[in-house]
C-alpha positions in Angstrom: 10.0 -9.6 31.2 12.3 -8.3 28.5 11.9 -8.9 24.8 14.7 -10.0 22.5 14.9 -8.6 19.0 17.0 -10.3 16.4 20.0 -8.2 15.0 18.4 -7.4 11.6 15.1 -6.3 13.2 17.0 -4.3 15.8 18.9 -2.4 13.1 15.6 -1.2 11.6 14.1 -0.4 15.1 17.1 1.6 16.1 16.6 3.9 13.1 12.9 4.3 14.1 14.0 5.0 17.7 16.6 7.6 16.7 14.0 9.4 14.5 11.3 9.3 17.3 13.8 10.5 20.0 14.9 13.4 17.9 11.3 14.6 17.9 10.7 13.7 21.6 7.9 11.3 20.5 6.8 8.2 22.6 6.3 5.3 20.2 5.1 1.8 21.1 5.4 -1.5 19.4 2.1 -3.4 19.9 0.4 -6.6 18.9 1.2 -9.5 16.6 5.0 -8.9 16.1 5.5 -9.2 19.9 3.1 -12.2 20.1 5.0 -14.0 17.4 8.4 -13.4 19.2 6.9 -15.0 22.4 5.6 -17.9 20.3 8.9 -18.2 18.4 7.0 -17.7 15.1 9.2 -15.0 13.5 8.3 -14.1 9.9 10.8 -14.0 7.1 9.4 -10.6 6.2 8.3 -9.0 9.5 5.1 -6.9 10.0 5.6 -4.5 12.9 2.7 -2.4 14.3 3.4 0.9 16.1 1.0 3.2 17.9 1.5 6.8 18.8 -0.6 9.4 20.7 -1.5 11.3 17.5 -0.3 12.5 14.1 0.9 9.0 13.1 0.5 9.8 9.4 2.7 12.9 9.6 5.3 10.9 11.6 5.2 8.0 9.1 5.5 10.2 6.1 8.6 11.9 7.5 10.1 8.6 8.6 9.6 7.1 5.2 11.6 9.9 3.6 14.4 9.3 6.1 14.4 5.6 5.5 14.0 6.0 1.7 11.0 3.6 1.9 7.6 3.3 0.4 4.7 5.1 2.1 0.9 4.8 1.9 -2.0 6.2 4.0 -4.2 3.4 5.1 -6.9 5.3 7.0 -6.8 9.1 7.1 -9.8 9.3 9.4 -8.3 7.0 12.1 -4.7 8.1 11.5 -3.1 5.0 10.0 -0.3 4.6 7.5 2.3 2.1 6.3 5.9 2.1 5.5 7.5 -0.6 3.4 11.3 -0.9 3.7 13.3 -3.3 1.6 16.7 -4.4 2.9 19.1 -6.8 1.2 17.5 -9.9 2.8 14.0 -8.8 4.0 11.0 -6.6 3.4 9.7 -4.8 6.5 6.1 -3.6 6.8 5.9 -0.9 9.4 2.3 0.3 10.3 1.8 3.4 12.4 -1.6 4.3 14.0 -3.0 6.9 16.3 -4.2 5.8 19.7 -7.7 4.4 19.6 -8.9 6.7 22.4 -7.1 9.3 24.5 -4.5 7.1 26.2 -2.5 4.0 25.6 -4.7 2.2 28.0 -7.8 3.2 25.9 -6.0 2.0 22.8 -5.3 -1.5 24.2 -8.9 -1.7 25.4 -10.1 -1.3 21.9 -7.9 -4.0 20.4 -9.3 -7.4 19.3 -7.9 -10.2 21.3 -5.8 -10.3 24.5 -2.9 -12.1 22.8 -2.5 -9.0 20.6 -2.2 -6.5 23.4 1.4 -6.9 24.4 3.4 -3.6 24.1 7.0 -2.4 24.3 7.8 1.3 24.6 10.4 1.9 21.9 13.8 2.6 23.4 13.2 0.0 26.2 13.0 -3.7 25.8 10.5 -4.1 28.7 7.3 -6.1 27.8 4.1 -4.6 29.2 1.1 -6.9 29.6 -2.1 -5.1 30.6 -4.7 -7.7 29.6 -3.3 -11.1 30.5 -1.8 -11.7 27.0 1.0 -13.9 28.4 -1.4 -16.0 30.4 -3.6 -16.6 27.3 -0.5 -17.3 25.1 0.6 -19.9 27.6 -2.9 -21.4 27.7 -3.2 -21.2 23.9 -6.5 -19.3 24.1 -8.2 -16.7 21.9 -10.2 -14.3 24.0 -11.7 -10.9 23.1 -10.5 -7.9 25.0 -14.0 -6.6 25.6 -17.6 -7.5 24.7 -17.8 -4.7 22.1 -14.9 -6.2 20.1 -17.1 -7.7 17.3 -19.3 -4.6 17.2 -16.3 -2.4 16.6 -15.1 -4.5 13.7 -17.2 -7.6 12.8 -14.3 -9.0 10.8 -12.8 -9.9 14.1 -15.4 -12.8 14.3 -13.6 -14.5 11.4 -10.2 -13.4 12.7 -10.8 -15.3 15.9 -11.1 -18.5 13.8 -8.1 -17.7 11.5 -5.9 -17.1 14.5 -7.2 -20.4 16.0 -6.4 -22.2 12.8 -3.0 -20.7 12.3 -1.8 -20.9 15.9 -3.7 -24.1 16.9 -5.3 -22.2 19.8 -8.7 -22.7 21.2 -11.3 -20.0 21.3 -12.7 -19.5 24.8 -16.5 -20.2 25.3 -17.5 -16.6 26.0 -15.8 -15.4 22.7 -17.5 -18.3 20.8 -20.9 -17.3 22.1 -20.3 -13.7 21.3 -19.2 -14.6 17.7 -22.3 -16.6 17.1 -24.5 -13.8 18.5 -22.9 -11.2 16.2 -22.3 -13.4 13.2 -24.8 -11.6 10.9 -22.7 -8.4 11.1 -20.1 -10.2 9.0 -22.3 -9.7 5.9 -21.5 -5.9 6.1 -17.8 -6.4 6.0 -15.7 -5.8 2.8 -15.3 -9.2 1.2 -11.7 -8.5 0.3 -11.1 -8.5 4.1 -13.3 -11.6 4.6 -11.4 -13.4 1.7 -8.0 -12.7 3.4 -9.1 -14.2 6.7 -10.8 -17.2 5.0 -7.7 -18.0 3.0 -5.6 -18.0 6.2 -7.9 -20.7 7.4 -7.6 -22.6 4.1 -3.8 -22.2 4.2 -3.6 -23.7 7.7 -3.3 -27.4 8.7 -6.6 -27.4 10.6 -9.0 -26.2 7.9 -11.6 -29.0 8.4 -11.7 -28.5 12.1 -12.1 -24.7 11.8 -14.7 -24.9 9.0 -16.7 -27.4 11.0 -16.7 -25.0 14.0 -17.8 -22.1 11.8 -20.5 -24.2 10.4 -21.8 -25.4 13.8 -22.1 -21.8 14.9 -23.9 -20.8 11.6 -21.1 -18.3 10.8 -20.0 -20.0 7.6 -23.3 -19.6 5.9 -23.1 -15.8 6.4 -19.9 -15.9 4.3 -21.0 -18.6 1.8 -24.8 -18.6 1.6 -24.6 -20.9 -1.5 -23.9 -23.9 0.8 -27.4 -23.9 2.3 -29.1 -25.9 -0.5 -26.5 -28.7 0.0 -27.7 -29.5 3.5 -29.8 -32.7 3.9 -29.7 -33.7 0.3 -29.3 -37.4 -0.1 -26.9 -38.5 -2.9 -27.9 -42.1 -3.5 -26.4 -45.5 -2.6 -22.8 -44.7 -3.6 -22.7 -42.1 -0.8 -23.0 -42.3 2.9 -23.3 -38.5 3.6 -25.5 -35.7 2.3 -24.0 -33.3 -0.2 -22.8 -30.7 2.5 -21.3 -33.2 4.9 -19.7 -35.0 2.0 -18.1 -31.7 0.9 -16.8 -31.0 4.4 -15.5 -34.6 4.6 -13.7 -34.0 1.3 -11.8 -31.1 2.9 -10.9 -33.5 5.8 -9.7 -36.2 3.4 -7.7 -33.6 1.4 -5.9 -32.4 4.5 -5.1 -36.0 5.5 -3.8 -36.6 1.9 -1.6 -33.4 2.0 -0.1 -34.5 5.3 1.1 -37.7 3.6 2.9 -36.1 0.7 5.1 -33.7 2.7 8.2 -35.5 1.4 7.2 -35.2 -2.2 9.1 -32.1 -3.4 7.2 -31.8 -6.7 3.8 -31.7 -5.0 5.0 -29.4 -2.2 6.5 -26.9 -4.8 3.2 -27.1 -6.7 1.1 -26.5 -3.5 3.3 -23.6 -2.4 3.0 -21.7 -5.6 1.5 -18.2 -5.1 -1.5 -17.8 -7.4 -2.3 -14.2 -6.5 -1.0 -11.7 -3.9 0.2 -14.0 -1.0 -2.5 -16.6 -1.6 -1.1 -20.1 -2.3 -2.5 -22.9 -4.4 -2.8 -25.2 -1.4 -5.5 -22.9 0.1 -7.3 -22.6 -3.2 -7.4 -26.4 -3.6 -9.2 -26.7 -0.2 -11.8 -24.2 -1.4 -12.1 -26.3 -4.6 -12.7 -29.4 -2.4 -15.4 -27.6 -0.4 -17.2 -26.4 -3.5 -16.7 -29.3 -5.9 -20.3 -30.5 -5.6 -22.0 -27.2 -5.0 -23.9 -27.6 -8.3 -25.6 -30.9 -7.2 -28.8 -29.5 -5.6 -29.6 -27.4 -8.7 -28.7 -30.3 -11.1 -30.6 -33.0 -9.1 -33.2 -35.0 -11.0 -35.0 -38.2 -10.4 -35.1 -40.7 -13.2 -36.6 -44.2 -13.0 -36.5 -44.0 -9.2 -32.9 -43.0 -9.1 -31.3 -39.7 -8.2 -29.0 -38.3 -10.9 -26.9 -35.1 -10.9 -26.0 -34.9 -14.6 -24.1 -31.8 -15.4 -23.5 -30.8 -11.8 -19.9 -30.0 -12.5 -20.9 -27.3 -15.1 -23.6 -25.9 -12.8 -21.1 -25.9 -9.9 -18.5 -24.0 -12.0 -21.2 -21.3 -12.7 -22.2 -21.0 -9.0 -18.5 -20.8 -7.9 -18.0 -17.9 -10.3 -20.4 -15.8 -8.3 -18.5 -16.8 -5.1 -15.2 -15.9 -6.7 -16.4 -12.5 -7.8 -17.8 -11.7 -4.4 -14.6 -12.7 -2.7 -12.7 -10.6 -5.2 -10.5 -13.6 -6.3 -8.1 -12.8 -9.2 -8.8 -14.1 -12.7 -6.0 -16.7 -12.2 -7.6 -17.9 -9.0 -11.1 -18.1 -10.5 -9.8 -20.0 -13.6 -8.0 -22.5 -11.4 -11.1 -22.9 -9.2 -13.3 -23.4 -12.2 -11.1 -26.1 -13.7 -11.0 -28.0 -10.4 -14.8 -28.0 -10.1 -15.5 -28.5 -13.8 -13.1 -31.4 -14.3 -13.3 -33.1 -10.9 -15.2 -36.1 -12.3 -12.8 -36.8 -15.2 -10.2 -38.8 -13.1 -12.9 -41.1 -11.9 -14.2 -41.7 -15.5 -10.6 -42.5 -16.5 -10.2 -44.9 -13.6 -13.4 -46.7 -14.8 -11.6 -47.4 -18.1 -8.3 -48.6 -16.7 -5.8 -49.0 -18.3 -6.0 -45.3 -19.3 -5.1 -44.7 -23.0 -2.4 -42.2 -24.0 -5.1 -40.2 -25.8 -7.2 -39.9 -22.6 -4.2 -38.8 -20.6 -3.3 -36.2 -23.3 -6.8 -34.8 -23.3 -7.0 -34.6 -19.5 -3.7 -32.7 -19.2 -4.7 -30.5 -22.2 -8.1 -29.6 -20.6 -7.0 -29.3 -16.9 -3.7 -27.5 -17.8 -1.9 -26.2 -14.7 -4.7 -27.5 -12.5 -4.3 -31.1 -13.5 -2.7 -31.9 -10.1 -5.2 -29.8 -8.1 -8.1 -31.6 -9.8 -6.5 -35.0 -9.2 -6.2 -34.2 -5.5 -9.8 -32.9 -5.3 -10.9 -36.0 -7.1 -9.0 -38.3 -4.7 -10.4 -36.5 -1.7 -13.9 -36.7 -3.2 -13.5 -40.5 -3.8 -12.2 -41.1 -0.3 -15.3 -39.3 1.1 -17.6 -41.7 -0.8 -18.4 -44.8 1.2 -21.9 -45.8 0.3 -23.0 -49.4 0.1 -22.5 -49.6 -3.7 -18.9 -48.2 -3.5 -16.5 -51.1 -3.9 -13.0 -51.6 -2.8 -12.0 -52.4 -6.4 -13.3 -49.1 -7.7 -11.5 -47.2 -4.9 -8.2 -49.0 -5.6 -8.5 -48.3 -9.4 -9.1 -44.7 -8.7 -6.1 -44.5 -6.4 -3.8 -46.2 -9.0 -4.9 -44.0 -11.9 -4.4 -40.8 -9.8 -1.0 -41.9 -8.8 0.0 -42.6 -12.4 -1.3 -39.2 -13.6 0.4 -37.3 -10.8 3.7 -38.9 -11.7 3.3 -38.3 -15.4 2.3 -34.6 -14.9 5.5 -33.8 -13.1 7.6 -35.9 -15.5 6.1 -33.9 -18.4 6.9 -30.7 -16.7 10.5 -31.6 -16.7 10.5 -32.7 -20.4 11.4 -30.5 -23.3 8.2 -29.9 -25.1 8.6 -31.0 -28.8 8.1 -28.3 -31.4 5.0 -28.5 -33.6 5.6 -30.4 -36.8 3.6 -28.0 -38.9 1.8 -24.7 -38.3 -1.2 -22.9 -39.7 0.8 -21.2 -42.5 2.0 -24.7 -43.6 -1.6 -25.9 -43.9 -2.6 -22.9 -46.0 0.4 -23.2 -48.3 0.5 -27.0 -48.8 -3.2 -28.0 -48.6 -4.5 -24.8 -50.1 -6.8 -24.2 -47.1 -8.5 -20.9 -46.5 -7.9 -19.1 -43.1 -10.8 -20.4 -40.9 -11.6 -22.1 -37.6 -10.9 -25.4 -39.4 -7.2 -24.8 -39.3 -7.2 -24.5 -35.5 -9.2 -27.7 -35.2 -6.7 -29.6 -37.4 -3.7 -28.2 -35.5 -5.2 -29.3 -32.1 -5.8 -32.8 -33.5 -2.3 -33.0 -34.9 -0.9 -31.9 -31.5 -2.8 -34.8 -29.9 -1.5 -37.3 -32.6 2.0 -36.1 -32.0 1.7 -36.4 -28.2 0.6 -40.0 -28.4 3.2 -40.9 -30.9 1.0 -41.5 -34.0 2.8 -38.9 -36.1 6.6 -38.1 -35.8 7.6 -36.3 -39.0 6.4 -33.4 -41.2 5.3 -35.8 -43.9 3.2 -37.8 -41.5 1.7 -34.6 -40.2 0.7 -33.4 -43.7 -0.9 -36.8 -44.5 -2.9 -36.8 -41.3 -3.9 -33.1 -41.9 -5.1 -34.0 -45.3 -7.3 -36.8 -44.0 -8.6 -34.5 -41.2 -9.4 -31.7 -43.7 -11.3 -34.1 -46.0 -13.2 -35.6 -43.1 -14.3 -32.2 -41.8 -15.2 -30.7 -45.2 -16.7 -33.8 -46.7 -20.4 -34.4 -47.2 
């Protein structure tokens, strides 16, 4: 079988071939790039892996100079480096590694899954399949190359599931059993690497299914031990599931919800926004749905025969901070996750008081900020996962209506020109003879709210309102 490279990729590969031929070096393309060509999953910015008998770092460094590209050593001990080459339309990531073993056959035997063992010798277009990769690609199966695959790199346990989620492939039974047997080794893996595979699962369209499988095999608890106290904890008559199963069901409901809004350009643009590195908001929202009630076990109290979870959103935000730090999430990701968990109850409270006042809407958008939509989606998934005997159709319909209104208003406000403040802190100091203090900030925040809900529209009205606020806050 011959492989077909597109013209842009071929232009880059021809430069690599010319450079290797001049040095009489045999170079092989291996793995995911070839797999994706077979599956017709070509990336906008391709990643191409090469292997070489030895001295890959020296070869890569010299090639980078020739290509006028970026160069970095990935692993000096195992001979791995990366070249990043920008063209007018694409960014190419070219990774070069020494053989894992003495020969090419040894190298392939040390790779993770059969579907990643396809090779092409550079300069030919002939596809070589030594481990049944084409057969497993056709069968849509994830299978380890050998039984030591997870011992060589325990992250491969999670990679099996991220490939399964992204490609919609099944993991063969022997590989599943091996993953369960070796699961505790995942605790020793760098959590940056764990995070990256976990977010691939969250970014897929089969997150619930994959998380459920990881949970059944007791792998998920190795990554997120904080979920254990959630198991088996009853939540009272409004719920039909314990805290943990409710949290998983929330992820399922969120996925179903996201499938129904694919035609909404505003929501899609919002979900596709990159928060950090290449991690998108849609993945982070699923993590928020999974963790939204993680504070309930610690906050649980029994009062007059009833279970209450007062303050669980605050406790959950604190617990999730530890998870965010361990997974090395960026500050932007952690702030977004915290807002989703901390404010996830607010939309429900607003729905209980339908119709929602302009003041309540303003305060919600002010507090949730950019995560207003994320929080609404988590809240809706949470509500749809709550089907206890005391949950009524009326309350569910109210919740749905209020969330729909708030989603519409959020995107409408994003497109509006934000009005300028009527007065600022210097105006207050000058006109009202106030001293610089936290009081000025409090007055300005209340004036912003009054302006947003249409209670004040001019400078004169703003000064009158500010005077009343100042008297109220400094009075006896």
